[in-house]
C-alpha positions as CSV (number, residue, x, y, z in Angstrom):
1,M,143.9,88.9,148.5
2,T,142.7,87.9,145.0
3,A,140.6,90.3,143.0
4,V,137.8,88.8,141.0
5,T,136.7,90.4,137.7
6,A,133.0,90.2,137.4
7,P,131.7,89.3,134.0
8,A,130.5,92.3,131.9
9,P,126.7,92.2,131.8
10,T,125.1,91.2,128.4
11,L,122.3,93.3,127.2
12,S,119.8,91.1,125.5
13,R,117.7,92.7,123.0
14,P,114.3,91.3,121.8
15,A,114.3,90.2,118.3
16,A,112.9,92.7,115.9
17,T,109.5,91.7,114.6
18,G,107.9,93.3,111.5
19,P,104.3,93.9,110.8
20,S,102.1,90.8,110.7
21,L,100.9,89.5,107.2
22,A,97.2,90.5,108.2
23,R,98.4,94.1,108.6
24,L,100.6,94.1,105.4
25,T,97.5,92.8,103.7
26,G,95.2,95.6,105.1
27,V,97.8,98.2,104.0
28,E,97.8,96.7,100.4
29,L,94.0,96.7,100.4
30,R,94.2,100.5,101.3
31,K,96.7,101.0,98.5
32,L,94.4,99.5,95.9
33,A,92.2,102.7,96.4
34,D,94.9,105.1,97.4
35,T,95.9,106.0,93.8
36,R,93.7,107.6,91.3
37,A,94.1,104.8,88.8
38,G,93.2,102.1,91.3
39,R,90.2,104.2,92.8
40,W,88.7,104.7,89.3
41,L,89.2,101.1,88.4
42,L,87.4,99.9,91.5
43,I,84.5,102.4,90.6
44,T,84.5,101.2,87.0
45,I,84.2,97.5,88.1
46,G,81.2,98.3,90.1
47,L,79.7,100.4,87.3
48,V,80.2,97.9,84.7
49,A,78.5,95.2,86.8
50,A,75.4,97.6,87.4
51,V,75.2,98.7,83.6
52,I,75.2,95.1,82.5
53,V,72.3,94.2,84.9
54,T,70.5,97.3,83.9
55,V,70.6,96.6,80.2
56,Q,69.5,93.0,80.8
57,V,66.3,94.3,82.5
58,F,65.4,96.1,79.3
59,V,66.4,93.4,76.7
60,L,65.8,90.1,78.3
61,Q,62.4,88.3,77.8
62,D,60.2,88.5,81.1
63,A,60.7,84.7,81.7
64,A,64.4,84.9,81.4
65,Q,64.8,87.5,84.0
66,T,66.1,85.4,86.8
67,F,68.7,86.0,89.5
68,T,71.1,83.4,87.7
69,A,70.5,85.3,84.4
70,F,71.6,88.5,86.0
71,F,74.5,87.2,87.8
72,T,76.6,85.3,85.4
73,P,76.9,87.9,82.6
74,S,78.2,90.5,85.0
75,L,81.2,88.1,85.8
76,F,82.8,88.5,82.4
77,P,83.4,92.2,82.0
78,V,84.5,92.3,85.6
79,G,86.9,89.4,85.0
80,L,88.5,91.4,82.1
81,L,89.2,94.3,84.6
82,L,90.4,92.6,87.6
83,P,93.7,91.5,86.0
84,V,94.4,95.3,85.6
85,L,93.9,95.8,89.4
86,G,96.3,92.8,89.9
87,I,98.8,94.5,87.6
88,L,98.4,97.8,89.4
89,S,99.0,96.3,92.9
90,I,102.2,94.7,92.0
91,T,103.9,97.4,89.7
92,G,102.8,100.4,91.8
93,E,105.8,100.0,94.0
94,W,108.1,100.6,91.0
95,S,106.0,102.9,88.9
96,Q,105.5,105.3,91.8
97,R,108.9,104.9,93.1
98,T,108.0,103.5,96.6
99,A,109.7,100.1,96.5
100,L,112.7,101.5,98.4
101,T,110.7,102.6,101.3
102,T,108.5,99.5,101.3
103,F,111.4,97.1,101.3
104,A,113.3,99.1,103.7
105,L,110.4,98.7,106.2
106,V,109.9,95.2,105.2
107,P,113.1,93.7,104.1
108,R,111.6,90.2,103.4
109,R,110.3,91.0,100.0
110,E,108.1,87.8,99.8
111,R,106.2,88.9,102.7
112,V,105.1,92.1,100.7
113,V,104.5,90.1,97.7
114,T,102.4,87.6,99.7
115,A,100.3,90.5,101.2
116,K,99.8,92.0,97.7
117,L,98.5,88.6,96.3
118,A,96.2,88.3,99.3
119,A,94.9,91.8,98.8
120,V,94.0,91.2,95.2
121,V,92.4,87.8,95.9
122,L,90.1,89.4,98.6
123,A,89.3,92.3,96.0
124,A,88.3,89.6,93.6
125,L,86.1,87.8,96.2
126,A,84.5,91.2,96.9
127,S,83.8,91.6,93.1
128,V,81.7,88.3,93.3
129,L,79.8,89.9,96.2
130,V,79.3,92.9,94.1
131,S,77.9,90.8,91.1
132,L,75.4,89.2,93.6
133,A,74.2,92.5,95.0
134,V,73.6,93.9,91.4
135,A,71.8,90.7,90.4
136,A,69.6,91.0,93.4
137,A,68.9,94.6,92.5
138,G,68.2,93.5,88.9
139,T,65.8,90.8,90.1
140,L,63.8,93.2,92.2
141,A,63.7,95.7,89.3
142,A,62.6,92.8,87.0
143,G,59.8,92.0,89.3
144,A,58.7,95.6,89.7
145,T,58.6,96.2,86.0
146,G,56.5,93.2,85.2
147,G,59.3,90.6,84.5
148,A,59.7,87.2,86.0
149,G,62.0,88.4,88.6
150,T,62.5,84.8,90.1
151,W,65.2,84.1,92.6
152,T,66.3,80.8,90.8
153,F,70.0,80.3,91.5
154,D,72.4,77.6,90.8
155,W,74.5,77.6,93.9
156,H,77.2,75.6,92.4
157,L,78.0,78.8,90.2
158,L,79.1,80.6,93.4
159,P,82.4,78.8,94.1
160,Y,83.1,78.5,90.3
161,A,82.4,82.4,90.1
162,A,84.9,82.8,93.0
163,V,87.5,80.8,91.3
164,F,86.9,82.4,87.8
165,Q,87.6,86.0,89.4
166,V,90.4,85.0,91.6
167,V,92.2,83.2,88.7
168,N,91.8,86.3,86.5
169,V,93.3,88.7,89.0
170,L,96.2,86.4,89.9
171,M,97.2,86.0,86.1
172,G,97.3,89.9,86.2
173,A,99.5,89.9,89.2
174,G,101.8,87.2,87.7
175,F,102.4,89.5,84.7
176,G,103.0,92.4,86.8
177,L,105.5,90.5,88.9
178,L,107.2,89.2,85.7
179,L,107.5,92.5,84.0
180,L,107.4,95.0,86.9
181,N,106.1,97.9,84.4
182,T,102.4,98.9,84.4
183,P,102.0,99.8,80.7
184,L,104.1,96.8,79.7
185,A,102.4,94.4,81.8
186,I,99.0,95.4,80.9
187,V,99.5,95.5,77.1
188,T,101.4,92.0,77.4
189,Y,98.6,90.5,79.3
190,L,96.0,91.7,76.9
191,L,97.9,91.0,73.7
192,L,99.4,87.6,74.3
193,P,96.2,85.6,74.9
194,T,94.4,87.6,72.1
195,V,97.3,86.8,69.7
196,W,97.2,83.3,70.7
197,S,93.5,82.8,70.1
198,V,93.7,84.4,66.8
199,L,96.5,82.1,65.6
200,A,94.6,79.2,67.0
201,A,91.6,80.0,64.8
202,M,93.7,80.6,61.7
203,I,96.2,77.7,61.9
204,R,94.6,74.3,62.1
205,A,97.7,72.7,63.8
206,L,97.0,74.9,66.9
207,R,93.6,74.1,67.4
208,E,94.2,71.0,69.5
209,P,96.9,72.9,71.8
210,A,94.5,75.7,72.1
211,R,91.9,73.5,73.9
212,W,94.6,73.1,76.5
213,L,96.3,76.3,76.6
214,D,93.9,79.0,75.5
215,T,92.3,80.4,78.9
216,S,89.3,82.0,77.0
217,V,88.3,78.3,76.2
218,T,89.5,76.6,79.3
219,M,87.8,78.9,81.8
220,E,84.4,79.1,80.0
221,P,83.0,76.0,81.4
222,L,83.4,77.3,85.0
223,L,80.3,79.4,84.4
224,G,78.5,76.6,82.7
225,P,75.9,73.9,84.0
226,D,78.6,71.4,84.7
227,M,82.3,70.9,84.7
228,T,83.7,67.5,83.8
229,A,87.1,66.1,84.8
230,G,88.6,66.6,81.3
231,Q,87.7,70.3,81.5
232,W,89.3,70.5,84.8
233,G,92.5,69.0,83.5
234,R,92.5,71.2,80.6
235,L,92.0,74.3,82.9
236,G,94.9,73.3,85.1
237,V,97.3,73.0,82.2
238,S,96.4,76.5,80.9
239,L,96.8,77.9,84.3
240,A,100.1,76.3,84.7
241,V,101.2,78.3,81.7
242,W,99.5,81.5,82.1
243,L,99.4,81.9,85.9
244,L,102.0,79.6,87.7
245,V,104.8,80.3,85.3
246,P,104.6,84.1,85.6
247,L,104.0,84.0,89.2
248,V,107.1,82.0,89.9
249,A,109.3,83.7,87.5
250,G,108.1,87.0,88.5
251,L,108.7,86.1,92.4
252,V,112.2,85.2,91.6
253,R,112.8,88.5,89.6
254,T,111.2,90.6,92.3
255,L,113.3,89.1,95.1
256,R,116.5,89.5,93.1
257,R,115.9,93.1,91.5
258,E,118.0,95.7,92.8
259,V,116.0,98.7,94.2
260,S,117.3,102.1,93.0
């Protein structure tokens, strides 16, 4: 009689799946308002847009009080604050010492970074909606106080305004990824472009490169009446330097940095 040994049963385990990118993005959106700094920064963004429009109601001539006149100026101060929001979103994991927990729950760091970038992009798009809302309120107030209060709006400004704010917040996020330190990233982001603009104004040899590398110059036409092919080209070159390079280098550093 021959004994046949039955093969040992193999247990198949389902592949572990992490949270979806949409869920991670939702978590990162919640994180933007979880900290005191992030919460007050969001509040400040809304207040700044409202204050700008309120001042315009009183200082603009009646004929100039149009929806476009209220909408466009509110984009600039908001665009100055959005990069700080991008920096806080990226560097918060390291400054609050939550990186170890976050990367333990989601070991693929690139997914966490992608979710953070998606969250700040959504916040930038939401800021455009805030500017639209306060511009509408300003137009209604202008009409009620005797101003023109006309709803004239150049609709081509809307996608340009979205590009303007998204680029601003991503530049901040790029510096955050590159430096991984909140104060250093904020100071560097604010200081380097300013120094570059000052040097370009003082040194004649830098004026031509500044037309291609100074984002304060290359991004200004986005909110103008028209955008030429040459202006798009200069914008692309400046963003390659101030946005793409910090993002790529920062992503590489974030993926390789040891979490302690």
